C-alpha positions in Angstrom: -116.0 251.9 8.4 -114.0 250.6 5.6 -112.5 247.3 6.3 -109.0 246.1 5.0 -110.1 242.4 4.1 -106.7 241.1 3.7 -105.3 242.5 6.8 -108.3 241.3 8.7 -107.6 237.9 7.3 -104.2 237.7 8.5 -105.1 238.7 12.0 -107.8 236.4 11.9 -105.1 233.4 11.3 -102.9 235.1 14.1 -105.8 235.1 16.5 -106.6 231.3 15.5 -103.3 230.3 16.3 -103.2 232.2 19.9 -106.8 230.5 20.5 -104.9 227.1 20.3 -105.5 226.0 16.7 -102.5 224.8 14.5 -104.0 225.9 11.0 -106.5 228.6 10.0 -107.8 228.3 6.3 -110.6 230.4 4.4 -112.9 229.3 1.7 -115.9 230.2 -0.2 -119.1 228.5 0.3 -119.5 226.8 -3.2 -119.6 223.1 -2.9 -121.7 222.1 -5.7 -119.2 220.0 -7.0 -119.7 217.7 -4.1 -123.4 217.5 -4.5 -123.4 214.4 -6.8 -121.1 212.3 -5.1 -122.9 212.9 -1.7 -126.0 211.9 -3.3 -124.4 208.7 -4.8 -123.0 207.9 -1.2 -126.4 208.1 0.1 -128.2 206.2 -2.9 -125.9 203.4 -2.3 -126.5 203.0 1.6 -123.0 203.9 2.6 -124.3 205.9 5.4 -125.7 202.8 7.0 -128.4 203.7 9.8 -127.2 207.2 10.0 -130.4 208.8 8.9 -129.2 212.2 9.9 -126.9 212.2 6.8 -129.8 211.9 4.3 -132.6 213.9 6.5 -131.2 217.2 5.2 -130.6 216.3 1.9 -128.0 219.1 -0.1 -128.1 221.3 2.8 -124.7 219.9 3.5 -123.2 220.9 0.6 -125.0 224.4 1.1 -123.4 226.1 3.8 -125.3 229.6 3.2 -128.6 227.4 3.9 -127.3 226.6 7.3 -126.7 230.2 8.2 -128.6 233.0 6.1 -125.7 235.1 4.7 -122.7 233.2 4.8 -120.2 234.1 2.1 -117.0 232.7 3.7 -116.0 229.6 6.0 -113.1 229.8 8.3 -111.9 226.3 8.9 -109.5 225.4 11.6 -107.7 222.3 12.8 -106.5 221.1 16.2 -104.1 218.5 17.0 -105.1 215.8 19.0 -102.3 212.8 19.1 -101.8 212.1 22.8 -98.4 211.6 24.1 -97.8 208.0 25.1 -100.6 206.7 22.7 -99.4 203.4 23.0 -100.9 202.1 19.3 -98.8 199.1 19.0 -98.9 198.0 22.8 -102.9 197.9 22.7 -103.3 196.5 19.2 -100.6 193.6 20.1 -102.3 192.6 23.2 -105.8 191.0 22.3 -106.9 191.3 26.0 -106.2 194.9 26.3 -108.9 197.2 25.0 -108.1 199.6 22.0 -110.0 203.1 21.9 -109.9 205.3 19.2 -106.9 207.9 20.3 -109.4 211.0 19.4 -111.5 209.9 22.5 -109.1 208.8 25.2 -109.4 212.5 26.8 -112.2 215.4 26.8 -115.0 215.6 24.3 -113.6 217.8 21.8 -116.8 219.4 20.5 -117.3 222.1 23.5 -114.0 222.8 23.4 -113.5 223.5 19.7 -116.7 225.2 19.5 -115.9 227.8 22.5 -112.6 228.7 20.8 -114.1 229.4 17.6 -116.9 231.4 19.5 -114.0 233.3 20.9 -112.4 233.9 17.7 -115.9 235.4 16.3 -116.0 237.6 19.1 -112.5 238.7 18.7 -113.5 239.5 15.2 -116.5 241.2 16.2 -114.2 243.4 18.3 -112.5 244.5 15.5 -115.4 245.1 12.7 -118.0 245.6 14.6 -121.3 243.4 14.9 -121.2 240.8 11.9 -122.9 237.4 11.1 -121.1 234.2 12.1 -122.1 230.8 13.6 -119.7 228.1 14.7 -119.9 224.4 14.1 -117.8 221.4 15.2 -119.2 218.2 13.5 -122.5 219.5 15.0 -124.6 220.4 11.8 -125.3 219.3 8.3 -122.0 220.6 6.7 -119.6 218.9 4.3 -116.4 219.9 6.8 -113.6 218.0 4.9 -114.2 219.6 1.4 -114.6 222.9 3.0 -111.3 222.4 5.0 -109.7 220.9 1.4 -110.7 224.1 0.0 -109.3 226.4 2.9 -106.0 224.8 2.4 -105.7 222.7 5.6 -105.0 219.7 3.5 -106.4 217.3 0.8 -108.8 214.4 1.2 -106.7 210.9 1.6 -108.0 207.8 0.1 -109.5 206.8 3.9 -111.5 210.0 3.1 -109.6 212.1 6.0 -108.0 215.5 5.7 -104.3 215.1 5.1 -102.0 217.7 5.8 -98.1 217.3 4.3 -96.7 218.3 7.8 -99.2 217.2 10.2 -100.6 214.0 8.8 -104.6 213.5 9.9 -104.4 213.3 13.8 -106.4 216.7 14.1 -110.0 217.8 14.8 -111.8 220.1 12.5 -114.2 223.3 13.3 -115.7 225.7 11.1 -116.9 229.3 11.5 -119.5 230.4 9.1 -119.2 234.1 8.5 -120.7 237.1 6.3 -117.4 238.9 5.5 -115.7 238.6 2.2 -112.4 237.9 3.2 -109.7 236.6 0.7 -109.6 232.7 0.3 -106.8 230.4 0.3 -105.5 227.8 -2.1 -106.3 224.5 -2.0 -103.3 221.8 -1.5 -102.5 219.3 -4.4 -103.4 215.7 -3.4 -100.4 214.1 -2.8 -101.3 210.5 -1.9 -100.1 209.3 -5.2 -100.1 205.5 -5.7 -100.2 204.6 -1.9 -102.9 202.2 -0.9 -101.7 201.5 3.0 -105.0 202.8 4.2 -107.1 200.7 1.9 -105.4 197.5 2.1 -105.0 197.8 5.7 -108.7 198.4 6.7 -109.6 195.3 8.9 -113.2 195.2 7.5 -112.6 196.5 3.8 -114.5 199.7 4.4 -112.6 201.7 2.2 -114.5 200.7 -1.2 -112.8 203.2 -3.5 -110.6 206.3 -3.1 -112.0 208.7 -0.4 -115.4 206.7 -0.2 -116.4 204.7 3.0 -119.0 202.1 3.3 -119.8 203.0 6.9 -121.8 199.6 7.2 -118.4 198.1 7.1 -116.1 200.6 9.2 -115.5 199.9 12.6 -115.7 203.2 13.9 -119.4 203.1 12.7 -120.0 199.8 14.0 -118.6 200.6 17.6 -119.9 204.3 17.9 -122.9 204.7 15.8 -124.3 201.7 15.1 -126.4 200.4 18.3 -127.8 197.1 16.8 -126.4 193.8 16.1 -123.0 193.8 14.5 -123.0 191.3 11.7 -121.3 188.1 12.6 -118.8 188.2 9.5 -117.4 191.7 10.7 -116.9 190.6 14.6 -113.8 188.8 14.2 -112.0 191.5 12.2 -113.0 194.0 15.1 -110.3 192.4 17.2 -109.9 194.4 20.5 -111.2 197.8 19.1 -114.2 198.4 21.4 -114.6 202.3 20.5 -113.3 203.4 17.1 -110.5 202.3 14.7 -107.4 204.3 14.0 -105.6 201.6 11.4 -106.1 203.9 8.1 -104.3 206.6 9.9 -101.6 204.6 11.6 -100.3 203.2 8.5 -100.3 206.5 6.5 -96.7 207.9 5.9 -97.6 211.5 6.4 -98.6 210.7 10.1 -94.8 210.3 10.8 -94.8 214.3 11.0 -97.9 214.6 13.4 -97.1 216.4 16.6 -98.2 215.7 19.9 -101.2 217.9 20.9 -100.6 220.7 23.1 -103.8 220.5 24.7 -103.7 218.6 28.0 -107.5 218.2 27.9 -106.8 215.2 24.7 -104.2 213.4 26.8 -105.4 210.0 27.7 -107.4 209.7 31.2 -106.1 207.0 33.4 -109.4 205.2 33.5 -109.0 204.2 29.7 -105.3 203.8 29.5 -104.3 200.2 28.7 -107.0 198.5 30.5 -107.9 194.9 30.3 -111.0 194.2 28.6 -112.4 192.2 31.6 -111.9 195.1 33.9 -113.7 197.4 31.6 -116.4 194.7 31.1 -117.1 194.5 34.7 -117.7 198.4 35.0 -121.6 199.1 35.9 -123.4 201.4 34.2 -122.4 204.1 37.0 -118.7 203.3 37.2 -119.2 203.5 32.9 -120.6 207.2 33.6 -118.1 208.3 35.8 -115.3 207.1 33.9 -116.5 208.6 30.6 -117.8 211.9 32.1 -116.9 214.6 29.7 -115.7 212.0 27.2 -117.0 211.3 23.5 -117.4 207.8 24.7 -120.4 208.4 27.0 -122.9 209.0 24.2 -122.7 205.3 23.2 -124.2 204.2 26.5 -123.4 201.1 28.7 -124.9 198.6 26.8 -123.4 199.5 23.6 -120.0 199.6 25.4 -120.7 196.0 26.8 -121.6 194.9 23.4 -118.2 196.2 21.8 -116.4 194.7 24.9 -118.3 191.1 24.6 -116.9 191.2 20.8 -113.5 192.1 21.7 -113.6 189.2 24.5 -114.4 186.7 21.9 -111.6 187.4 19.7 -109.4 187.2 23.0 -107.1 184.3 23.9 -109.1 181.6 26.2 -109.4 183.2 29.5 -111.6 181.4 32.4 -111.9 185.1 33.6 -113.2 185.9 30.1 -115.6 183.2 30.2 -116.7 183.9 33.8 -117.4 188.1 33.3 -119.4 187.1 30.0 -121.6 184.4 31.8 -122.4 186.8 34.5 -123.7 189.0 32.4 -126.0 186.6 30.4 -129.8 187.9 30.6 -129.1 191.3 31.3 -130.4 192.7 27.9 -131.3 190.7 24.6 -129.0 193.0 22.4 -125.9 192.1 24.7 -126.9 188.2 24.9 -126.3 187.8 21.3 -122.9 188.9 21.4 -122.3 187.4 24.6 -123.5 183.9 23.3 -120.8 184.4 20.2 -118.2 185.3 22.4 -118.8 182.1 24.6 -118.7 180.1 21.7 -115.3 181.6 20.3 -113.9 181.3 23.8 -115.1 177.4 23.9 -113.7 176.6 20.5 -110.4 178.3 21.4 -109.9 176.2 24.3 -110.8 173.0 22.6 -108.6 173.6 20.0 -106.2 174.3 22.5 -104.8 176.9 20.4 -103.2 180.2 20.9 -104.8 183.4 19.4 -102.8 184.6 16.4 -103.7 188.5 15.3 -104.7 188.7 11.9 -101.9 189.4 9.3 -103.1 193.0 8.6 -103.0 193.9 12.3 -99.4 192.1 12.7 -98.3 194.3 10.2 -99.8 197.4 11.1 -98.0 196.6 14.4 -94.5 196.3 12.9 -95.5 199.6 10.8 -96.5 201.2 14.2 -93.1 200.2 15.7 -90.6 201.0 13.1 -92.2 203.7 11.1 -93.0 204.2 7.3 -91.2 205.5 4.5 -92.6 208.6 3.3 -92.6 207.2 -0.1 -94.2 203.8 0.9 
């Protein structure tokens, strides 16, 4: 059977939109130019304790080694910005938990993977059996460079893919295939001289354009890292108990982001605008029930409490916070370290009789979110 690959490409993009993706792009598998950069990042130790990042070596830049026969990658994006995200409200209330907006609803991995699988099946109906394999942040693959090559956007200075019409509030997914489809044209980087993301990072984790030192990144510290968070980084974490959105919040292009059409990504009631004390009082059964089907669940109850302990230490003095922290002393050695620090912070705040003042970066961030940021900022 003779295949018209140009016509097939157009059909695939339409099928992708029908499946709920906001954009579909196609690239080849040549990522050799990214191998040296990946190795430098690993050699610098910027991956922290994410050993799996180094374990697979350069396989991340070689999609064909993941799925033999692969000659093209179909990259997709799916918007996740929930309605009533409450960015400013959460950040301006230090006794309220801030949770990264991608994790407020259902875990995206299964949803997007299932859609990609259906896309592969639809292609198979059209051309007959062919080789394909879906990935959603679940394998050693450089998904952002692939998305960039596929024309979904460019790599911003915060290392995320930026689209001129959609910002960065979206998930990525890939379908590796063995069909030689025509490829798309990359978009020119349009960040210009803007450094809003770099100057707004609470912990200075963006060490150079497009390069993140995970060891300083709040998302890494609160999600991927399960040890003792360095004391110097605890105060900058503020009330962010799972992930951080600051670099996206200040980006001018996110003014154009659309609210997600997927109800699964809407914020669940159990996580919306919750007080730190209320979440800290969950026992493990409550934690598991409230985070069922959520990306949050994988960090486990102890790490959840560790993150909350730091946020409670950063909150204004409150006898209820002190009581809640004290009641959990002795439950876990890792937790005790952070509770002791939080109690010391609360005690110092009470003795000084001061009002907690949000860091200047956070105050600026709130003003930006409330008023918007000009595109040419």
